Backbone bond lengths (Angstrom), bond angles and torsions (degrees), N, CA, C in turn:
res aa  C-N    CA-C-N  psi(-1)  N-CA   C-N-CA  omega(-1)  CA-C   N-CA-C  phi
1 M - - - 1.486 - - 1.528 111.91 -
2 K 1.269 116.66 -39.03 1.495 119.99 176.58 1.525 111.36 -64.96
3 H 1.347 115.52 -36.94 1.422 118.26 -178.56 1.576 111.20 -68.16
4 W 1.393 113.79 -37.29 1.440 118.85 175.94 1.520 111.95 -62.29
5 L 1.341 116.89 -44.47 1.472 121.65 -178.66 1.461 109.69 -67.66
6 A 1.315 123.31 -36.81 1.451 124.95 -179.36 1.489 110.04 -71.60
7 T 1.369 121.63 -35.57 1.441 126.76 168.74 1.538 114.28 -58.07
8 L 1.401 109.82 -51.33 1.456 113.70 177.52 1.533 113.60 -58.75
9 A 1.304 118.64 -41.20 1.487 122.37 -179.42 1.563 108.42 -64.82
10 L 1.350 114.38 -39.89 1.518 116.80 -178.43 1.513 108.10 -67.48
11 V 1.301 119.22 -43.28 1.484 119.85 -179.64 1.506 110.26 -64.43
12 S 1.301 117.55 -43.45 1.448 120.24 177.74 1.531 114.16 -59.74
13 S 1.280 113.49 -38.65 1.495 117.45 -176.57 1.555 106.98 -70.66
14 F 1.328 118.95 -36.48 1.465 119.64 178.58 1.537 109.12 -63.67
15 S 1.317 120.65 -47.41 1.422 121.03 -176.58 1.522 113.38 -68.66
16 A 1.373 116.80 -26.84 1.451 120.39 176.68 1.548 107.31 -74.55
17 V 1.350 118.98 -36.40 1.397 118.56 179.43 1.535 111.67 -68.59
18 E 1.315 115.66 -42.11 1.462 122.85 179.85 1.485 107.44 -61.86
19 A 1.309 123.39 -46.50 1.442 123.88 -177.54 1.521 109.98 -67.82
20 A 1.250 119.25 -35.21 1.468 122.32 -173.03 1.528 109.08 -83.75
21 D 1.333 121.73 2.98 1.462 123.22 -172.38 1.508 107.57 -97.80
22 L 1.360 122.99 24.92 1.496 121.12 173.32 1.514 110.48 -64.95
23 K 1.292 115.49 138.33 1.455 121.38 176.56 1.517 111.53 -124.85
24 L 1.343 111.83 166.89 1.462 115.46 175.10 1.509 112.51 -60.62
25 N 1.311 116.08 137.70 1.507 125.65 -179.42 1.525 111.47 80.42
26 D 1.342 119.19 1.42 1.437 120.23 172.02 1.535 111.33 -72.93
27 P 1.311 121.40 147.02 1.420 119.83 176.74 1.539 108.65 -61.57
28 A 1.289 121.20 135.20 1.407 124.74 177.90 1.538 108.22 -69.68
29 P 1.368 116.02 129.79 1.490 119.17 -179.89 1.454 107.09 -59.76
30 T 1.334 119.11 126.09 1.423 123.53 177.58 1.561 111.20 -82.65
31 F 1.361 111.40 153.67 1.409 115.79 -174.76 1.590 108.45 -161.89
32 T 1.290 114.38 163.88 1.472 120.78 170.57 1.551 105.19 -128.70
33 L 1.337 114.50 126.93 1.522 123.30 175.47 1.534 107.10 -130.07
34 K 1.276 113.38 163.59 1.486 121.32 170.86 1.511 111.43 -88.45
35 N 1.363 114.85 135.11 1.475 117.90 175.13 1.518 110.94 -85.33
36 Q 1.297 120.65 -173.66 1.449 125.51 -172.94 1.512 112.27 -66.75
37 D 1.295 117.39 -14.13 1.508 123.26 176.13 1.529 112.86 -98.43
38 G 1.424 116.18 1.39 1.397 116.66 -176.80 1.470 117.01 82.86
39 K 1.384 116.47 6.02 1.455 121.73 179.57 1.530 109.37 -89.07
40 D 1.338 115.56 146.07 1.421 119.58 176.70 1.507 112.61 -69.11
41 F 1.346 115.88 135.89 1.524 119.13 166.46 1.526 105.70 -121.94
42 D 1.331 110.73 128.48 1.449 120.15 177.83 1.487 109.90 -113.81
43 L 1.318 119.69 120.72 1.445 123.53 -178.73 1.521 113.33 -55.07
44 K 1.363 115.83 -30.89 1.522 119.79 177.40 1.493 109.49 -57.48
45 S 1.259 120.03 -31.80 1.517 125.77 -177.59 1.510 109.50 -62.78
46 R 1.324 118.02 -17.93 1.480 119.00 -177.43 1.510 113.36 -93.50
47 A 1.357 115.14 6.25 1.491 115.86 175.23 1.481 112.12 -56.59
48 G 1.290 122.80 135.70 1.423 131.50 -175.88 1.499 115.08 85.42
49 Q 1.345 116.39 8.40 1.391 122.51 -179.38 1.491 111.27 -139.08
50 W 1.359 119.87 153.00 1.440 123.78 175.40 1.482 111.35 -76.76
51 T 1.250 117.25 143.35 1.476 125.01 -178.61 1.447 115.53 -135.14
52 V 1.325 120.11 134.50 1.472 125.13 175.46 1.521 106.64 -113.97
53 L 1.282 113.00 120.09 1.504 119.40 175.04 1.548 102.83 -111.01
54 Y 1.325 112.90 121.39 1.459 116.92 174.78 1.496 107.98 -120.65
55 F 1.310 115.13 126.60 1.431 122.45 -176.23 1.563 107.75 -98.83
56 Y 1.307 119.34 137.06 1.438 124.01 -177.66 1.453 110.20 -139.91
57 P 1.376 119.29 152.75 1.465 122.47 -174.14 1.496 116.89 -66.74
58 K 1.406 119.41 -52.59 1.381 120.32 -172.11 1.511 112.80 -157.27
59 A 1.379 114.53 134.35 1.496 117.93 179.54 1.546 110.18 -61.11
60 E 1.270 117.62 150.43 1.427 127.84 172.49 1.552 114.04 65.93
61 T 1.276 119.58 15.99 1.423 121.60 175.69 1.615 104.18 -97.28
62 P 1.349 111.38 158.62 1.476 115.70 -172.50 1.530 119.10 -53.45
63 G 1.338 118.06 -51.14 1.505 125.14 175.78 1.434 110.87 -61.91
64 C 1.291 122.46 -44.44 1.392 128.27 -173.21 1.521 109.19 -69.83
65 T 1.298 113.30 -38.09 1.510 121.01 179.58 1.540 108.43 -65.64
66 K 1.374 113.77 -46.58 1.521 117.11 175.75 1.440 112.91 -55.18
67 Q 1.361 117.19 -46.36 1.427 121.54 -176.16 1.515 111.60 -67.21
68 A 1.313 117.14 -42.84 1.458 119.55 177.68 1.463 114.86 -61.30
69 C 1.335 115.16 -43.57 1.517 121.31 179.59 1.507 109.86 -70.40
70 A 1.308 121.63 -31.18 1.455 122.22 173.34 1.547 110.54 -67.19
71 F 1.321 119.26 -42.11 1.442 120.86 173.58 1.578 110.48 -60.29
72 R 1.315 115.60 -43.39 1.444 119.97 179.55 1.570 109.30 -58.97
73 D 1.288 115.16 -46.31 1.458 119.67 -176.14 1.535 112.77 -71.56
74 N 1.307 117.98 -22.76 1.438 119.90 -177.74 1.585 114.23 -110.94
75 I 1.333 113.49 15.92 1.499 117.10 -170.20 1.554 107.91 -68.98
76 K 1.335 122.92 -34.55 1.418 124.58 -178.29 1.519 111.42 -59.90
77 K 1.314 114.07 -41.04 1.528 120.34 -177.85 1.582 107.76 -67.02
78 I 1.380 115.90 -39.29 1.439 120.56 -179.04 1.496 109.34 -71.14
79 R 1.295 116.24 -45.93 1.515 118.90 179.23 1.491 113.09 -65.32
80 A 1.358 115.09 -26.47 1.487 117.20 173.22 1.507 115.39 -63.02
81 Q 1.340 114.79 -21.00 1.477 122.24 174.71 1.439 112.11 -90.44
82 G 1.361 118.44 6.61 1.459 119.22 178.00 1.538 115.53 80.19
83 A 1.334 112.05 21.98 1.477 115.94 -178.10 1.513 113.81 -117.30
84 E 1.304 119.63 158.08 1.448 123.94 173.98 1.481 108.00 -126.65
85 V 1.337 114.00 150.25 1.423 123.37 -173.07 1.539 110.24 -108.75
86 Y 1.312 117.48 139.58 1.496 125.51 176.20 1.466 109.97 -135.08
87 G 1.325 117.47 121.49 1.408 121.64 174.46 1.511 110.29 -93.56
88 I 1.339 116.90 140.33 1.488 122.40 -175.69 1.471 109.65 -132.26
89 S 1.328 116.60 129.92 1.505 121.19 177.71 1.525 104.88 -145.21
90 G 1.289 114.08 171.87 1.484 121.79 177.10 1.522 113.65 -81.39
91 D 1.302 117.24 7.61 1.466 121.52 177.06 1.502 111.19 -70.61
92 T 1.356 114.87 160.73 1.479 122.19 177.53 1.523 109.70 -77.98
93 V 1.321 115.49 166.32 1.461 122.45 174.84 1.547 108.75 -53.93
94 E 1.320 116.83 -45.78 1.486 119.88 -178.95 1.506 111.33 -62.42
95 K 1.315 119.56 -43.17 1.554 121.10 179.38 1.588 104.93 -64.79
96 Q 1.251 117.84 -44.13 1.490 120.39 -176.78 1.563 108.15 -58.90
97 A 1.342 115.95 -45.37 1.424 124.15 -178.30 1.507 111.05 -60.00
98 G 1.315 116.82 -42.11 1.504 121.15 -179.44 1.517 110.31 -68.87
99 F 1.357 116.62 -44.23 1.452 124.12 174.62 1.499 111.90 -57.69
100 H 1.269 114.41 -48.31 1.540 121.89 -179.12 1.560 108.91 -58.45
101 K 1.233 114.39 -45.31 1.523 121.49 -177.23 1.563 109.16 -70.80
102 S 1.296 118.04 -52.33 1.432 123.68 -173.16 1.538 110.98 -59.95
103 Q 1.396 115.27 -34.31 1.460 118.91 -177.41 1.460 114.43 -101.07
104 R 1.342 115.02 3.83 1.452 123.03 179.46 1.591 110.22 49.16
105 L 1.352 112.34 57.43 1.421 119.85 -178.13 1.499 111.95 -78.68
106 N 1.264 121.18 145.07 1.419 126.78 178.94 1.537 117.02 -114.77
107 F 1.302 111.23 27.67 1.509 119.94 172.37 1.522 106.91 -148.47
108 D 1.314 116.65 163.30 1.466 120.86 -173.91 1.447 115.25 -75.98
109 L 1.317 120.69 143.64 1.421 125.81 165.06 1.524 108.07 -106.47
110 L 1.350 116.62 141.37 1.459 123.36 -175.77 1.474 107.95 -111.56
111 A 1.284 118.43 135.26 1.491 125.07 -179.79 1.554 109.51 -96.74
112 D 1.321 112.79 129.20 1.436 119.47 -178.78 1.559 109.91 -138.32
113 P 1.422 112.65 60.51 1.430 116.86 -172.96 1.498 116.10 -61.73
114 D 1.265 118.49 -22.55 1.561 124.50 176.48 1.498 109.00 -86.47
115 A 1.331 121.58 -7.38 1.472 127.03 178.92 1.510 111.45 60.63
116 K 1.356 118.76 23.09 1.478 119.01 179.63 1.522 110.93 -66.68
117 V 1.312 118.91 -47.75 1.466 120.76 179.23 1.527 111.31 -67.62
118 I 1.288 115.27 -44.51 1.554 120.56 174.26 1.505 108.31 -46.42
119 E 1.336 115.50 -50.06 1.433 121.85 -179.07 1.514 113.72 -64.85
120 Q 1.338 115.43 -41.56 1.470 120.82 177.67 1.537 111.37 -56.99
121 Y 1.291 114.96 -34.43 1.452 118.58 -178.51 1.549 113.55 -91.60
122 G 1.359 112.27 1.67 1.432 116.76 178.60 1.482 116.54 75.30
123 A 1.327 117.00 13.93 1.499 124.67 -175.24 1.525 115.43 -94.64
124 K 1.340 116.17 1.02 1.463 119.11 -174.42 1.547 109.55 -76.58
125 M 1.376 111.62 133.63 1.462 116.57 171.29 1.503 113.29 -69.97
126 P 1.228 120.46 145.46 1.408 124.14 179.68 1.513 113.17 -56.17
127 M 1.326 122.04 129.34 1.393 126.46 171.40 1.500 117.62 69.77
128 V 1.323 118.43 3.24 1.490 119.45 178.28 1.591 108.97 -140.57
129 A 1.257 118.50 148.06 1.448 125.02 -176.67 1.497 106.82 -80.25
130 M 1.351 120.22 49.20 1.456 124.33 176.69 1.512 110.46 -124.22
131 S 1.366 115.60 153.12 1.381 120.49 -177.79 1.523 111.68 -95.42
132 K 1.342 117.01 150.94 1.442 121.82 166.47 1.544 104.50 -77.29
133 R 1.367 113.88 164.14 1.457 119.05 178.16 1.493 110.22 -88.86
134 W 1.329 113.92 94.04 1.466 121.61 -178.07 1.564 107.97 -128.71
135 T 1.363 111.70 148.14 1.460 118.34 176.79 1.456 112.12 -124.76
136 F 1.352 119.59 133.03 1.449 126.52 175.85 1.542 112.12 -117.85
137 I 1.325 116.12 137.50 1.434 117.01 170.02 1.578 105.50 -109.99
138 V 1.327 113.58 133.07 1.437 123.57 -175.08 1.540 107.36 -118.31
139 N 1.350 114.22 123.80 1.455 118.44 -176.34 1.552 110.69 -79.36
140 P 1.375 114.45 176.04 1.447 118.65 -176.35 1.611 113.45 -60.65
141 E 1.357 116.88 -21.84 1.414 119.68 178.50 1.564 111.99 -89.06
142 L 1.340 114.78 8.68 1.455 124.12 179.76 1.483 112.62 64.51
143 K 1.322 116.74 35.61 1.450 123.57 172.67 1.552 109.68 -104.65
144 I 1.319 115.56 144.66 1.449 119.39 175.76 1.497 111.21 -74.34
145 V 1.323 118.42 116.44 1.420 119.65 177.57 1.541 117.14 -111.80
146 S 1.306 113.99 -2.23 1.496 121.10 171.87 1.447 109.60 -153.93
147 I 1.404 115.26 134.76 1.466 124.25 172.52 1.464 110.07 -128.80
148 D 1.315 119.39 119.55 1.400 122.83 176.93 1.513 110.84 -116.55
149 K 1.340 115.00 111.93 1.450 123.07 -179.45 1.431 114.89 -100.84
150 D 1.387 118.87 1.35 1.398 125.37 179.34 1.519 108.32 -126.42
151 V 1.387 111.19 70.91 1.525 118.31 -172.29 1.455 110.99 -92.46
152 D 1.387 112.35 128.31 1.488 119.77 166.15 1.484 108.03 -91.64
153 P 1.334 119.09 117.06 1.489 121.37 -173.48 1.543 112.79 -59.92
154 V 1.278 116.60 -29.18 1.477 119.55 -179.42 1.546 112.65 -72.30
155 I 1.283 118.45 -41.30 1.500 119.95 -171.90 1.555 113.39 -109.46
156 D 1.318 118.22 -1.01 1.465 119.26 -177.83 1.506 109.78 -55.19
157 S 1.326 119.07 -47.91 1.451 120.97 -175.31 1.507 112.78 -66.84
158 E 1.319 119.58 -29.45 1.430 122.49 178.20 1.498 112.09 -66.75
159 K 1.329 117.86 -36.18 1.517 121.23 179.08 1.549 113.24 -73.55
160 I 1.284 117.05 -26.92 1.485 120.39 -170.99 1.480 113.58 -61.10
161 A 1.304 122.28 -52.18 1.458 125.61 -176.94 1.549 108.89 -58.51
162 D 1.335 116.97 -44.60 1.478 120.57 179.07 1.544 107.03 -65.44
163 Q 1.230 120.37 -43.41 1.468 120.80 179.70 1.537 111.38 -60.55
164 I 1.301 117.12 -41.74 1.503 120.46 -179.81 1.513 109.13 -65.80
165 A 1.391 118.17 -41.19 1.430 120.35 178.69 1.501 112.88 -62.65
166 E 1.341 116.08 -38.24 1.494 121.25 174.15 1.538 112.11 -66.09
167 L 1.301 115.89 -43.69 1.519 121.35 179.97 1.563 110.62 -62.59
168 K 1.323 116.04 -34.83 1.451 119.38 -178.04 1.503 112.10 -67.50
169 K 1.372 117.85 -25.76 1.464 125.26 -178.14 1.573 107.80 -73.44
170 K 1.240 118.99 -24.29 1.450 120.99 -176.56 1.516 113.26 -77.65
């Protein structure tokens, strides 16, 4: 039994390391998730456009609410750069729908209750199906051009439009 548990722990650690190893200019892992309305969102549909994927731990919690509301309040500036924002957490479609409605959000929230996409992006917290607070900017070629692992939920959205404007110059 101990041998089996040790093997399982070793295999789990390898997949976590592999998932967490995304680097700048890597292809963004593609995925399909349901949004707050139960409609499919496929990252591949964003080819040719700038995309912001922000991962957050849990809907309706204080930090996550501040971050979502900040994106809501700064969405025009981000969209002026030709980008769209998608929030991703391990919450269900129903939880995302409630959060979207209660905070009057003007961008999609994506439900990843199995944490598969969260894990693909290396943002999964150890031992729980919750995400770390990380933000990725994906360029029109669907390559990761920015990874922020030290996110301040209040100012994250303010930095994004400026970052995209700078990235477009390169």
